C-alpha angles and dihedrals in degrees: 000000000000116000119239115234118215118196126186125211139166125244122215117250092251091057092048090051091050093050095047093047098044113062094174090055091052090051090049092053092048090050091051091051090051091050091052092051092046090049092056089049091049091054090053091051089046092054092045091057096049132094107229094182109039116188101178114151111263096028112141134188127190119201138186125210118177091331095313116120121214131178130210121190139173110239111179126276141294138195110247125166089352093303128110102235132187112244116226116186109214103193086334093306109119123238122185119219135187120199132181137152095284108031148012120219135186127211113250125194117174121180141174132202120229125169091350092304128110119232124193111229098176134006120167145096107280124206115256106161139007111214148249090043113230127178109260095020115134136186140177141184134185129195120196132175142149113226122200114224126196091350097287110037121079138193126204112219127199126173115175136167134186124184140174132192094235105176150352109236143161112243130198120201133158086273092061142271116309120198130206094021120170115229112211120193114208133196118187134181124187120183126185121122086336135022124244121189121188132181122185145148131233130195115207120195125206112264092000111063127213109012096169137015112178106304092345106103133182116252101170140358144178119196113211125235 
């Protein structure tokens, strides 16, 4: 819950005289205050009714990162690990996503080669977002396992994520200006033979999805029916 901030200040005598002698002006100020409060409430209701991660079939996003163009698109569904997942082609490489009223997950399959054979270190749907998004909300998940390779060798696997909805901001990209965007700050750690640590920020716009991730910015989009 956001904290209310109360500030005190002094009015000059002329202002006090004007307020006490002008009832219509007082009513006007009260009306304006009510409108401001109602406006904040309206924005909260607006955000609550929006889809910040649309996965309708046919949806397409075009991004630019340092002059390199990439395209993401929703291309139907597929059965993976016994779940019917939405297929998102990220530069034609398929990703599998699950989405319900409380969370959004992405299919993860991590492997390693030993002695010419492939071993699966991790295969699951990992948590990406908890929804609905609310400023200040945070979530985390950690996967750990020890996988035996070639009968004697072993690899410890850790895949963890922590995220927080840090802010509500307006974002401008080549695709336009998007209001009431949620900024989500991510921290990820993946350990296998080596350790990789990644921190990044995403901005998600209502009805559009991710409009910026780090230096990757949206240049065009088309949300499916």
